[in-house]
PDB file with one MODEL, atoms N, CA, C and O in Angstrom:
MODEL        1
ATOM      1  N   MET A   1      11.633  -7.358 -33.490  1.00  0.00           N
ATOM      2  CA  MET A   1      11.483  -8.289 -32.243  1.00  0.00           C
ATOM      3  C   MET A   1      11.826  -7.665 -31.051  1.00  0.00           C
ATOM      4  O   MET A   1      11.221  -7.965 -30.022  1.00  0.00           O
ATOM      5  N   GLY A   2      12.781  -6.776 -31.050  1.00  0.00           N
ATOM      6  CA  GLY A   2      13.281  -6.099 -29.936  1.00  0.00           C
ATOM      7  C   GLY A   2      12.324  -5.136 -29.256  1.00  0.00           C
ATOM      8  O   GLY A   2      12.421  -4.989 -28.038  1.00  0.00           O
ATOM      9  N   MET A   3      11.464  -4.509 -29.903  1.00  0.00           N
ATOM     10  CA  MET A   3      10.529  -3.650 -29.598  1.00  0.00           C
ATOM     11  C   MET A   3       9.385  -4.496 -28.838  1.00  0.00           C
ATOM     12  O   MET A   3       8.768  -3.893 -27.960  1.00  0.00           O
ATOM     13  N   SER A   4       9.061  -5.795 -29.089  1.00  0.00           N
ATOM     14  CA  SER A   4       8.032  -6.754 -28.466  1.00  0.00           C
ATOM     15  C   SER A   4       8.320  -6.917 -27.268  1.00  0.00           C
ATOM     16  O   SER A   4       7.456  -6.878 -26.392  1.00  0.00           O
ATOM     17  N   ASN A   5       9.840  -7.171 -26.976  1.00  0.00           N
ATOM     18  CA  ASN A   5      10.365  -7.538 -25.729  1.00  0.00           C
ATOM     19  C   ASN A   5      10.219  -6.352 -24.784  1.00  0.00           C
ATOM     20  O   ASN A   5       9.882  -6.562 -23.619  1.00  0.00           O
ATOM     21  N   PHE A   6      10.463  -5.069 -25.240  1.00  0.00           N
ATOM     22  CA  PHE A   6      10.351  -3.739 -24.442  1.00  0.00           C
ATOM     23  C   PHE A   6       8.950  -3.696 -24.055  1.00  0.00           C
ATOM     24  O   PHE A   6       8.732  -3.400 -22.880  1.00  0.00           O
ATOM     25  N   TRP A   7       7.946  -3.937 -24.824  1.00  0.00           N
ATOM     26  CA  TRP A   7       6.595  -3.722 -24.299  1.00  0.00           C
ATOM     27  C   TRP A   7       6.235  -4.807 -23.421  1.00  0.00           C
ATOM     28  O   TRP A   7       5.520  -4.539 -22.455  1.00  0.00           O
ATOM     29  N   PHE A   8       6.649  -6.074 -23.622  1.00  0.00           N
ATOM     30  CA  PHE A   8       6.231  -7.158 -22.658  1.00  0.00           C
ATOM     31  C   PHE A   8       6.840  -6.939 -21.298  1.00  0.00           C
ATOM     32  O   PHE A   8       6.115  -7.054 -20.310  1.00  0.00           O
ATOM     33  N   TYR A   9       8.077  -6.640 -21.173  1.00  0.00           N
ATOM     34  CA  TYR A   9       8.691  -6.132 -19.882  1.00  0.00           C
ATOM     35  C   TYR A   9       7.913  -5.122 -19.354  1.00  0.00           C
ATOM     36  O   TYR A   9       7.404  -5.249 -18.241  1.00  0.00           O
ATOM     37  N   THR A  10       7.755  -4.075 -20.068  1.00  0.00           N
ATOM     38  CA  THR A  10       7.039  -2.715 -19.556  1.00  0.00           C
ATOM     39  C   THR A  10       5.712  -3.191 -18.837  1.00  0.00           C
ATOM     40  O   THR A  10       5.364  -2.886 -17.696  1.00  0.00           O
ATOM     41  N   ILE A  11       5.097  -3.936 -19.665  1.00  0.00           N
ATOM     42  CA  ILE A  11       3.747  -4.176 -19.172  1.00  0.00           C
ATOM     43  C   ILE A  11       3.752  -5.104 -17.758  1.00  0.00           C
ATOM     44  O   ILE A  11       3.009  -4.887 -16.801  1.00  0.00           O
ATOM     45  N   MET A  12       4.780  -6.213 -17.844  1.00  0.00           N
ATOM     46  CA  MET A  12       5.031  -6.929 -16.686  1.00  0.00           C
ATOM     47  C   MET A  12       5.424  -6.285 -15.542  1.00  0.00           C
ATOM     48  O   MET A  12       5.052  -6.729 -14.456  1.00  0.00           O
ATOM     49  N   ILE A  13       6.155  -5.256 -15.615  1.00  0.00           N
ATOM     50  CA  ILE A  13       6.704  -4.365 -14.366  1.00  0.00           C
ATOM     51  C   ILE A  13       5.492  -3.785 -13.965  1.00  0.00           C
ATOM     52  O   ILE A  13       5.222  -3.854 -12.766  1.00  0.00           O
ATOM     53  N   ILE A  14       4.662  -3.198 -14.764  1.00  0.00           N
ATOM     54  CA  ILE A  14       3.273  -2.213 -14.244  1.00  0.00           C
ATOM     55  C   ILE A  14       2.416  -3.333 -13.605  1.00  0.00           C
ATOM     56  O   ILE A  14       1.873  -3.062 -12.535  1.00  0.00           O
ATOM     57  N   VAL A  15       2.224  -4.643 -14.179  1.00  0.00           N
ATOM     58  CA  VAL A  15       1.338  -5.687 -13.550  1.00  0.00           C
ATOM     59  C   VAL A  15       1.890  -5.871 -12.187  1.00  0.00           C
ATOM     60  O   VAL A  15       1.238  -5.632 -11.171  1.00  0.00           O
ATOM     61  N   ILE A  16       3.092  -6.296 -12.195  1.00  0.00           N
ATOM     62  CA  ILE A  16       3.751  -6.705 -10.835  1.00  0.00           C
ATOM     63  C   ILE A  16       3.735  -5.720  -9.755  1.00  0.00           C
ATOM     64  O   ILE A  16       3.533  -6.019  -8.578  1.00  0.00           O
ATOM     65  N   GLY A  17       3.971  -4.440 -10.220  1.00  0.00           N
ATOM     66  CA  GLY A  17       3.962  -3.069  -9.316  1.00  0.00           C
ATOM     67  C   GLY A  17       2.605  -3.068  -8.710  1.00  0.00           C
ATOM     68  O   GLY A  17       2.427  -2.988  -7.495  1.00  0.00           O
ATOM     69  N   HIS A  18       1.692  -3.156  -9.552  1.00  0.00           N
ATOM     70  CA  HIS A  18       0.139  -2.916  -9.078  1.00  0.00           C
ATOM     71  C   HIS A  18      -0.063  -4.010  -8.141  1.00  0.00           C
ATOM     72  O   HIS A  18      -0.616  -3.624  -7.112  1.00  0.00           O
ATOM     73  N   VAL A  19       0.219  -5.297  -8.168  1.00  0.00           N
ATOM     74  CA  VAL A  19      -0.195  -6.392  -7.369  1.00  0.00           C
ATOM     75  C   VAL A  19       0.716  -6.046  -6.025  1.00  0.00           C
ATOM     76  O   VAL A  19       0.180  -6.188  -4.927  1.00  0.00           O
ATOM     77  N   ILE A  20       1.938  -5.642  -6.097  1.00  0.00           N
ATOM     78  CA  ILE A  20       2.775  -5.415  -4.931  1.00  0.00           C
ATOM     79  C   ILE A  20       1.992  -4.230  -4.020  1.00  0.00           C
ATOM     80  O   ILE A  20       1.755  -4.289  -2.813  1.00  0.00           O
ATOM     81  N   ALA A  21       1.701  -3.269  -4.839  1.00  0.00           N
ATOM     82  CA  ALA A  21       0.866  -2.023  -4.120  1.00  0.00           C
ATOM     83  C   ALA A  21      -0.348  -2.467  -3.520  1.00  0.00           C
ATOM     84  O   ALA A  21      -0.610  -2.124  -2.367  1.00  0.00           O
ATOM     85  N   GLY A  22      -1.210  -3.280  -4.255  1.00  0.00           N
ATOM     86  CA  GLY A  22      -2.435  -3.697  -3.633  1.00  0.00           C
ATOM     87  C   GLY A  22      -2.101  -4.515  -2.399  1.00  0.00           C
ATOM     88  O   GLY A  22      -2.909  -4.389  -1.479  1.00  0.00           O
ATOM     89  N   PHE A  23      -1.000  -5.386  -2.179  1.00  0.00           N
ATOM     90  CA  PHE A  23      -0.860  -6.227  -0.835  1.00  0.00           C
ATOM     91  C   PHE A  23      -0.381  -5.167   0.062  1.00  0.00           C
ATOM     92  O   PHE A  23      -0.893  -5.220   1.181  1.00  0.00           O
ATOM     93  N   VAL A  24       0.580  -4.089  -0.154  1.00  0.00           N
ATOM     94  CA  VAL A  24       0.651  -3.221   0.720  1.00  0.00           C
ATOM     95  C   VAL A  24      -0.445  -2.528   1.247  1.00  0.00           C
ATOM     96  O   VAL A  24      -0.576  -2.335   2.456  1.00  0.00           O
ATOM     97  N   TYR A  25      -1.361  -2.084   0.264  1.00  0.00           N
ATOM     98  CA  TYR A  25      -2.395  -1.247   0.698  1.00  0.00           C
ATOM     99  C   TYR A  25      -3.448  -2.227   1.674  1.00  0.00           C
ATOM    100  O   TYR A  25      -3.960  -1.733   2.679  1.00  0.00           O
ATOM    101  N   LEU A  26      -3.684  -3.487   1.324  1.00  0.00           N
ATOM    102  CA  LEU A  26      -4.370  -4.311   2.227  1.00  0.00           C
ATOM    103  C   LEU A  26      -3.683  -4.617   3.638  1.00  0.00           C
ATOM    104  O   LEU A  26      -4.358  -4.689   4.665  1.00  0.00           O
ATOM    105  N   ILE A  27      -2.534  -4.763   3.624  1.00  0.00           N
ATOM    106  CA  ILE A  27      -1.707  -4.773   4.946  1.00  0.00           C
ATOM    107  C   ILE A  27      -1.941  -3.666   5.788  1.00  0.00           C
ATOM    108  O   ILE A  27      -2.175  -3.848   6.983  1.00  0.00           O
ATOM    109  N   TYR A  28      -1.894  -2.326   5.201  1.00  0.00           N
ATOM    110  CA  TYR A  28      -2.071  -1.039   5.727  1.00  0.00           C
ATOM    111  C   TYR A  28      -3.548  -0.993   6.285  1.00  0.00           C
ATOM    112  O   TYR A  28      -3.781  -0.612   7.432  1.00  0.00           O
ATOM    113  N   ILE A  29      -4.393  -1.344   5.532  1.00  0.00           N
ATOM    114  CA  ILE A  29      -5.778  -1.241   5.956  1.00  0.00           C
ATOM    115  C   ILE A  29      -6.159  -2.323   6.979  1.00  0.00           C
ATOM    116  O   ILE A  29      -7.081  -2.091   7.762  1.00  0.00           O
ATOM    117  N   LEU A  30      -5.591  -3.331   7.010  1.00  0.00           N
ATOM    118  CA  LEU A  30      -5.965  -4.501   7.787  1.00  0.00           C
ATOM    119  C   LEU A  30      -5.125  -4.497   9.134  1.00  0.00           C
ATOM    120  O   LEU A  30      -5.353  -5.336  10.005  1.00  0.00           O
ATOM    121  N   SER A  31      -4.209  -3.589   9.267  1.00  0.00           N
ATOM    122  CA  SER A  31      -3.383  -3.531  10.421  1.00  0.00           C
ATOM    123  C   SER A  31      -4.069  -3.163  11.422  1.00  0.00           C
ATOM    124  O   SER A  31      -4.990  -2.383  11.184  1.00  0.00           O
ATOM    125  N   PRO A  32      -3.884  -3.520  12.581  1.00  0.00           N
ATOM    126  CA  PRO A  32      -4.543  -2.968  14.021  1.00  0.00           C
ATOM    127  C   PRO A  32      -4.053  -1.522  14.224  1.00  0.00           C
ATOM    128  O   PRO A  32      -2.926  -1.145  13.903  1.00  0.00           O
ATOM    129  N   LYS A  33      -4.954  -0.785  14.758  1.00  0.00           N
ATOM    130  CA  LYS A  33      -4.493   0.596  15.236  1.00  0.00           C
ATOM    131  C   LYS A  33      -3.855   0.433  16.491  1.00  0.00           C
ATOM    132  O   LYS A  33      -4.065  -0.447  17.326  1.00  0.00           O
ATOM    133  N   LYS A  34      -2.862   1.602  16.544  1.00  0.00           N
ATOM    134  CA  LYS A  34      -2.088   1.528  17.895  1.00  0.00           C
ATOM    135  C   LYS A  34      -3.106   2.047  18.869  1.00  0.00           C
ATOM    136  O   LYS A  34      -4.060   2.733  18.501  1.00  0.00           O
ATOM    137  N   LYS A  35      -2.892   1.714  20.102  1.00  0.00           N
ATOM    138  CA  LYS A  35      -3.487   2.096  21.277  1.00  0.00           C
ATOM    139  C   LYS A  35      -3.036   3.510  21.571  1.00  0.00           C
ATOM    140  O   LYS A  35      -3.857   4.379  21.866  1.00  0.00           O
ATOM    141  N   LYS A  36      -1.842   3.727  21.498  1.00  0.00           N
ATOM    142  CA  LYS A  36      -1.443   5.004  21.719  1.00  0.00           C
ATOM    143  C   LYS A  36      -2.013   6.159  21.057  1.00  0.00           C
ATOM    144  O   LYS A  36      -2.289   7.207  21.641  1.00  0.00           O
ATOM    145  N   ASP A  37      -2.202   5.915  19.682  1.00  0.00           N
ATOM    146  CA  ASP A  37      -2.945   6.947  18.955  1.00  0.00           C
ATOM    147  C   ASP A  37      -4.271   7.098  19.509  1.00  0.00           C
ATOM    148  O   ASP A  37      -4.752   8.231  19.493  1.00  0.00           O
ATOM    149  N   LEU A  38      -4.970   6.104  20.018  1.00  0.00           N
ATOM    150  CA  LEU A  38      -6.293   6.177  20.341  1.00  0.00           C
ATOM    151  C   LEU A  38      -6.499   7.129  21.687  1.00  0.00           C
ATOM    152  O   LEU A  38      -7.375   7.970  21.888  1.00  0.00           O
ATOM    153  N   ASP A  39      -5.338   6.694  22.591  1.00  0.00           N
ATOM    154  CA  ASP A  39      -5.350   7.372  23.805  1.00  0.00           C
ATOM    155  C   ASP A  39      -5.037   8.914  23.619  1.00  0.00           C
ATOM    156  O   ASP A  39      -5.598   9.776  24.296  1.00  0.00           O
ATOM    157  N   GLY A  40      -4.119   9.180  22.672  1.00  0.00           N
ATOM    158  CA  GLY A  40      -3.770  10.580  22.395  1.00  0.00           C
ATOM    159  C   GLY A  40      -4.984  11.353  21.839  1.00  0.00           C
ATOM    160  O   GLY A  40      -5.131  12.552  22.077  1.00  0.00           O
ATOM    161  N   ASN A  41      -5.926  10.577  21.026  1.00  0.00           N
ATOM    162  CA  ASN A  41      -7.031  11.311  20.619  1.00  0.00           C
ATOM    163  C   ASN A  41      -7.930  11.734  21.933  1.00  0.00           C
ATOM    164  O   ASN A  41      -8.366  12.874  22.092  1.00  0.00           O
ATOM    165  N   LYS A  42      -8.128  10.704  22.801  1.00  0.00           N
ATOM    166  CA  LYS A  42      -9.015  10.891  23.821  1.00  0.00           C
ATOM    167  C   LYS A  42      -8.640  12.116  24.765  1.00  0.00           C
ATOM    168  O   LYS A  42      -9.454  12.906  25.244  1.00  0.00           O
ATOM    169  N   ASP A  43      -7.230  12.131  24.948  1.00  0.00           N
ATOM    170  CA  ASP A  43      -6.790  13.301  25.761  1.00  0.00           C
ATOM    171  C   ASP A  43      -7.108  14.416  24.931  1.00  0.00           C
ATOM    172  O   ASP A  43      -7.613  15.317  25.601  1.00  0.00           O
ATOM    173  N   LEU A  44      -7.008  14.668  23.810  1.00  0.00           N
ATOM    174  CA  LEU A  44      -7.207  15.990  23.171  1.00  0.00           C
ATOM    175  C   LEU A  44      -8.558  16.391  23.248  1.00  0.00           C
ATOM    176  O   LEU A  44      -8.921  17.565  23.318  1.00  0.00           O
ATOM    177  N   GLU A  45      -9.456  15.196  23.231  1.00  0.00           N
ATOM    178  CA  GLU A  45     -11.137  15.579  23.274  1.00  0.00           C
ATOM    179  C   GLU A  45     -11.364  16.064  24.627  1.00  0.00           C
ATOM    180  O   GLU A  45     -12.250  16.903  24.790  1.00  0.00           O
ATOM    181  N   GLN A  46     -10.669  15.643  25.641  1.00  0.00           N
ATOM    182  CA  GLN A  46     -11.167  15.887  27.033  1.00  0.00           C
ATOM    183  C   GLN A  46     -10.639  17.557  27.448  1.00  0.00           C
ATOM    184  O   GLN A  46     -11.197  18.405  28.145  1.00  0.00           O
ATOM    185  N   ASN A  47      -9.513  17.588  26.799  1.00  0.00           N
ATOM    186  CA  ASN A  47      -8.917  19.185  27.137  1.00  0.00           C
ATOM    187  C   ASN A  47      -9.692  20.031  26.388  1.00  0.00           C
ATOM    188  O   ASN A  47      -9.494  21.246  26.427  1.00  0.00           O
TER     189      ASN A  47
ENDMDL
END
């Protein structure tokens, strides 16, 4: 019985970590880009 608890907790940690990583990735992708970065890139292209 002790080993079944180990595998249950291991799988649950992996699943919860995967869900958290998915939310962090979505927030990163959907976050608006900074204007400062865009202006910096335009300055580099003009020079």
